[in-house]
C-alpha positions in Angstrom: -1.5 -15.3 -3.0 -4.8 -14.0 -4.2 -5.2 -13.8 -7.9 -6.8 -10.9 -9.8 -8.2 -13.5 -12.2 -8.5 -17.3 -12.2 -9.4 -19.4 -15.2 -10.9 -22.6 -13.9 -12.4 -25.9 -15.1 -9.8 -26.2 -17.8 -7.4 -28.8 -19.2 -3.9 -27.5 -19.2 -1.1 -28.3 -21.6 1.6 -26.6 -19.5 4.6 -27.4 -21.9 6.8 -27.4 -18.8 10.2 -29.1 -19.1 10.9 -32.0 -16.8 7.4 -33.4 -17.1 6.1 -36.1 -19.5 4.7 -35.0 -22.8 2.8 -31.7 -22.9 2.6 -31.5 -19.1 -1.1 -32.1 -19.1 -3.3 -31.3 -16.1 -6.8 -32.6 -16.6 -8.7 -30.5 -14.0 -6.6 -27.4 -14.0 -6.7 -23.7 -13.3 -4.5 -20.7 -14.2 -4.2 -17.6 -11.9 -3.0 -14.2 -12.9 -2.0 -11.0 -11.1 -0.4 -7.9 -12.7 -0.1 -9.7 -16.0 1.9 -12.6 -14.6 1.0 -16.2 -14.0 0.7 -16.7 -10.2 -0.8 -20.2 -10.3 -0.9 -23.1 -12.8 -2.0 -26.4 -11.5 -4.9 -28.5 -10.2 -8.2 -26.8 -9.4 -8.1 -28.5 -6.0 -5.3 -26.3 -4.9 -6.2 -23.1 -6.7 -6.1 -19.9 -4.7 -8.9 -17.4 -4.3 -9.4 -14.8 -7.0 -11.3 -11.5 -7.4 -12.6 -12.8 -10.7 -13.2 -16.4 -11.8 -13.7 -17.5 -15.4 -15.2 -20.9 -16.1 -13.5 -22.4 -19.1 -16.1 -25.2 -19.3 -13.6 -27.9 -20.0 -11.7 -26.1 -22.7 -7.9 -26.6 -23.2 -5.4 -23.9 -22.3 -2.0 -23.7 -23.8 0.6 -21.0 -23.5 0.1 -18.3 -26.1 1.7 -19.4 -29.3 5.0 -18.0 -30.6 6.1 -17.3 -34.2 9.9 -17.1 -33.8 11.0 -16.4 -37.4 9.1 -13.9 -39.6 9.9 -11.3 -42.2 6.5 -9.7 -41.5 7.4 -6.1 -42.4 7.8 -5.5 -46.2 6.3 -3.6 -49.1 5.0 -4.8 -52.4 4.5 -8.5 -53.4 6.2 -11.1 -55.4 3.3 -13.0 -57.0 5.0 -12.6 -60.4 7.8 -14.8 -59.0 5.3 -17.4 -58.1 4.2 -17.5 -61.7 7.8 -17.9 -62.8 8.3 -20.7 -60.4 5.2 -22.4 -61.8 6.9 -22.3 -65.2 10.0 -24.0 -63.8 12.3 -21.3 -62.6 14.4 -22.0 -59.5 14.9 -19.8 -56.4 18.5 -19.1 -57.5 17.4 -18.3 -61.1 14.8 -15.9 -59.9 17.3 -14.2 -57.6 20.0 -13.9 -60.2 17.5 -12.4 -62.6 16.9 -9.5 -60.3 14.0 -11.0 -58.4 13.9 -12.5 -55.0 14.9 -10.4 -52.0 16.3 -7.5 -54.0 12.9 -6.9 -55.7 11.3 -6.5 -52.3 14.1 -4.1 -51.3 13.1 -1.7 -54.0 9.5 -1.6 -52.8 10.4 -1.4 -49.2 12.8 1.5 -49.7 10.1 3.4 -51.5 7.6 2.9 -48.6 7.2 5.1 -45.6 7.3 3.8 -42.1 3.6 4.3 -41.9 3.1 2.4 -45.1 5.1 -0.6 -43.7 3.0 -0.6 -40.5 -0.2 -0.5 -42.5 0.7 -3.3 -44.8 2.0 -5.5 -42.0 -1.1 -5.2 -39.8 -3.3 -7.7 -41.7 -0.6 -10.3 -41.6 0.0 -9.7 -37.9 -3.8 -9.8 -37.2 -4.1 -13.2 -39.0 -1.4 -14.6 -36.6 -3.0 -13.0 -33.5 -6.3 -14.6 -34.5 -4.7 -18.0 -34.2 -3.4 -17.5 -30.7 0.0 -15.9 -31.3 1.1 -13.7 -28.4 4.8 -13.3 -29.2 6.4 -12.8 -32.6 9.8 -12.2 -34.0 10.1 -9.7 -36.9 13.3 -9.3 -39.0 14.6 -6.4 -41.1 16.5 -7.2 -44.2 14.5 -5.6 -47.0 16.1 -2.1 -46.6 19.8 -2.9 -47.0 20.7 0.7 -46.1 21.3 2.3 -42.8 18.1 4.4 -43.1 15.8 1.7 -44.5 16.9 -1.0 -42.1 16.2 1.3 -39.2 12.9 2.2 -40.7 11.8 -1.4 -40.9 12.8 -2.1 -37.3 10.9 1.0 -36.1 7.8 -0.2 -38.0 8.2 -3.6 -36.3 8.4 -1.9 -32.9 5.3 0.1 -33.7 3.3 -3.1 -34.4 3.9 -4.1 -30.8 2.5 -0.8 -29.7 -0.7 -0.9 -31.7 -1.5 -4.5 -31.2 -1.6 -6.7 -28.0 1.4 -8.8 -28.9 5.1 -9.0 -27.8 7.4 -8.2 -30.7 11.0 -9.2 -30.8 13.0 -7.5 -33.6 16.0 -8.9 -35.4 18.5 -6.9 -37.5 19.1 -8.8 -40.8 21.2 -6.4 -42.7 23.2 -9.3 -44.1 20.2 -10.6 -46.1 21.2 -9.8 -49.6 23.5 -7.5 -51.6 21.8 -4.2 -52.6 22.4 -3.1 -56.2 24.8 -0.4 -55.1 27.2 -3.1 -53.7 26.5 -5.6 -56.5 30.2 -6.3 -56.9 31.5 -5.6 -53.4 30.1 -8.0 -50.9 32.9 -7.3 -48.4 32.3 -3.6 -48.7 28.7 -4.1 -47.9 29.5 -6.2 -44.9 31.8 -3.3 -43.8 28.7 -1.1 -44.0 26.6 -3.6 -42.0 29.2 -4.0 -39.2 30.6 -0.5 -39.0 27.7 1.8 -39.8 24.3 0.0 -39.6 24.8 -2.1 -36.5 26.3 0.6 -34.3 23.4 2.9 -35.1 20.7 0.3 -34.7 22.2 -0.9 -31.4 22.5 2.6 -30.1 18.9 3.3 -30.9 17.8 0.0 -29.2 16.0 -1.1 -32.3 17.2 -4.8 -32.4 17.0 -7.7 -29.9 19.2 -9.9 -32.0 21.2 -10.1 -35.3 20.7 -12.6 -38.2 22.4 -13.3 -41.5 21.8 -15.3 -44.6 24.7 -17.7 -45.0 24.2 -19.3 -48.5 25.6 -19.4 -52.0 23.3 -16.6 -53.0 23.8 -14.9 -49.7 27.0 -14.4 -47.7 30.0 -16.6 -47.1 30.8 -18.1 -43.7 33.7 -15.6 -43.4 31.4 -12.7 -44.0 28.9 -14.1 -41.6 31.6 -14.5 -38.9 32.3 -10.7 -39.3 28.7 -10.0 -38.7 28.6 -12.2 -35.6 31.7 -10.5 -34.2 30.1 -7.1 -34.6 27.0 -8.3 -32.9 29.0 -9.6 -29.9 30.7 -6.2 -29.7 27.3 -4.6 -29.3 25.9 -7.2 -26.9 23.4 -8.7 -29.3 22.7 -12.4 -29.6 22.8 -14.0 -33.0 20.9 -16.5 -35.1 21.4 -17.7 -38.7 19.6 -18.7 -41.9 21.7 -21.8 -42.5 21.8 -24.8 -44.8 18.6 -24.0 -46.7 19.9 -24.5 -50.2 23.3 -26.0 -49.7 25.7 -27.0 -46.8 27.9 -24.0 -46.0 28.5 -25.3 -42.5 26.6 -22.3 -41.2 24.9 -24.1 -38.4 28.3 -25.1 -36.9 29.5 -21.6 -37.3 26.3 -20.3 -35.5 26.8 -22.8 -32.7 30.4 -21.7 -32.2 29.0 -18.2 -31.6 26.4 -19.4 -29.1 23.5 -18.7 -31.6 20.0 -18.8 -30.3 18.9 -20.7 -33.4 20.0 -22.0 -36.8 17.1 -21.8 -39.2 15.9 -23.9 -42.3 18.6 -26.7 -42.0 17.5 -28.9 -44.9 21.2 -29.5 -45.8 22.4 -29.8 -42.1 25.1 -32.4 -41.6 26.1 -34.5 -38.5 28.9 -32.1 -37.5 26.4 -29.2 -37.5 24.0 -31.2 -35.4 26.7 -32.1 -32.9 27.8 -28.4 -32.6 24.2 -27.3 -32.1 23.6 -29.9 -29.4 26.7 -28.8 -27.5 25.9 -25.1 -27.8 22.2 -25.4 -27.0 21.3 -23.8 -30.3 17.7 -24.4 -31.3 16.9 -26.0 -34.7 14.3 -23.7 -36.4 12.4 -25.6 -39.1 10.4 -23.6 -41.6 7.9 -25.9 -43.4 6.2 -23.1 -45.3 9.3 -22.3 -47.3 10.0 -26.0 -47.8 6.4 -26.4 -49.2 6.3 -23.2 -51.3 9.7 -23.8 -52.9 8.8 -27.5 -53.5 12.0 -28.6 -51.8 12.7 -32.4 -51.6 15.6 -32.6 -49.2 14.1 -33.0 -45.7 15.8 -31.5 -42.6 17.4 -34.3 -40.5 14.7 -34.5 -37.9 15.6 -38.0 -36.6 19.2 -37.0 -36.1 18.2 -33.8 -34.3 15.9 -35.8 -32.0 18.7 -38.3 -31.3 21.1 -35.5 -30.4 18.6 -33.8 -28.2 18.5 -30.5 -30.2 15.3 -28.6 -29.4 13.1 -28.0 -32.5 11.2 -24.8 -33.0 8.7 -24.0 -35.8 7.8 -20.7 -37.5 5.9 -19.4 -40.4 8.9 -17.6 -42.0 6.2 -15.2 -43.3 7.7 -13.3 -46.2 6.6 -12.2 -49.7 8.7 -14.5 -51.8 9.3 -18.0 -50.4 6.8 -18.4 -47.5 3.7 -16.1 -47.8 2.3 -17.9 -44.8 0.3 -16.2 -42.0 -1.0 -19.3 -40.2 0.9 -20.8 -37.2 -1.7 -23.7 -37.1 -1.0 -24.6 -40.7 2.7 -24.4 -40.0 2.3 -27.1 -37.4 0.3 -29.3 -39.8 3.0 -28.9 -42.5 5.7 -29.8 -40.0 3.8 -32.9 -39.1 2.9 -34.0 -42.6 6.1 -33.0 -44.4 8.8 -33.5 -41.8 7.2 -36.2 -39.7 7.1 -34.3 -36.4 4.8 -35.6 -33.7 2.0 -33.6 -32.2 4.0 -33.0 -29.1 7.0 -31.8 -31.1 4.8 -29.4 -33.1 3.2 -27.9 -30.1 6.5 -27.5 -28.2 7.9 -26.0 -31.4 5.5 -23.0 -31.2 5.7 -22.7 -27.4 8.6 -23.7 -25.2 11.2 -24.3 -27.9 10.1 -21.2 -29.8 10.6 -19.2 -26.6 14.1 -20.7 -26.3 14.9 -19.7 -29.9 14.2 -16.1 -29.0 16.1 -16.2 -25.7 12.7 -15.7 -23.9 12.4 -19.0 -22.1 12.2 -17.2 -18.7 9.3 -15.1 -19.8 7.0 -17.1 -22.1 6.4 -20.5 -23.7 5.1 -22.4 -20.7 2.3 -22.2 -18.1 4.5 -21.6 -15.1 4.4 -19.2 -12.1 6.3 -16.0 -12.9 5.9 -16.0 -16.6 3.8 -13.6 -18.7 0.1 -14.6 -18.5 -0.1 -15.3 -22.3 -2.8 -17.9 -22.9 -4.6 -19.5 -25.7 -7.9 -21.1 -24.8 -9.2 -23.6 -27.3 -12.5 -25.3 -28.3 -10.9 -28.7 -28.9 -11.2 -32.3 -27.8 -7.4 -32.9 -27.7 -4.2 -31.1 -28.5 -3.9 -33.1 -31.7 -6.8 -31.0 -33.1 -4.4 -28.0 -33.3 -2.0 -30.0 -35.6 -4.0 -32.5 -37.5 -6.7 -30.3 -39.0 -6.4 -27.9 -42.0 -8.2 -24.6 -42.3 -9.6 -25.0 -38.8 -9.2 -22.3 -36.1 -10.7 -23.4 -32.8 -9.4 -20.4 -30.8 -11.9 -19.4 -28.1 -10.0 -16.7 -26.3 -6.5 -15.3 -26.5 -5.0 -13.7 -23.4 -1.9 -11.4 -23.6 -0.3 -10.2 -20.4 -3.4 -11.2 -18.5 -5.8 -9.2 -20.7 
């Protein structure tokens, strides 16, 4: 099949499953037609093309994926950073009226246009590092109107920038002040009012919840998951970040795409995730920013064969991070992930965590032609260096 465009003289890290390591092809080429990869392999067998681009020996990886962000919000929480520097804990800040609820006040006061404008610089920083697919959660509106507003803003970001946006409804993120003493009543609102409206409007691709001592109980989380199933929406979960609520096992029982954070994950949770095919989403930015000391059980996840994805967790309070490259470095240095694990964590495994493994995440025929072309000597350069962005060209949907 003739290609519209062919990138030649490249070293490919295909990230394909079933092949060793990163699926490296030393003298490779990638072909594209109609925004889709039509060839990824050796230059020797490459088809003809209307246009040929010489990559001059550069590396090509799939476009990078940031599969867990809270990119849309208003205001900032730098004051909380100062409190934390004086010794206050995450829980103390939240119980004092800070944390997620403080961002809710600012987000409710912002217009949809305000939210888009404030999110664009954060999105642009990620795009500049080769990100072609990003997940964006709601969760700072905590009312039917404001949660929908956040999700509409996230959708608009995917219209005004060349990037694929997946949206996640996170209504069960925190208790708004009007439900301060009625968590079950708020979950009623999430399940019976918010979710039906959001699903009917097509604003969400998945549903998430915060299962934690300062969030929602496993029983409340289960109600959210049941409602998501009713509306045909896949689920994921903030689990085992600050304590072990057995949220990962709960998520796995519901066939969750991912369980995220996981510092307090136990063996039963790992086994459940392995059986269900639930991806372990590690968020080293939050671990770093909160100065956590309990490491996620990486060795046990490896042994169990649980795929590991990585994300920035970009948010105003606990991971104000807009660098997917730094995320990989943090995962390597803090969590001991290998270069291969880090790169798979922002490509193939990240795609799986979004339920998009048939569309993105590897260099394979039939997938979106999302490429990152790098001025590097070896893939380890993308993980082992800090403050270094070697992106030469980013291709989204062939363009």
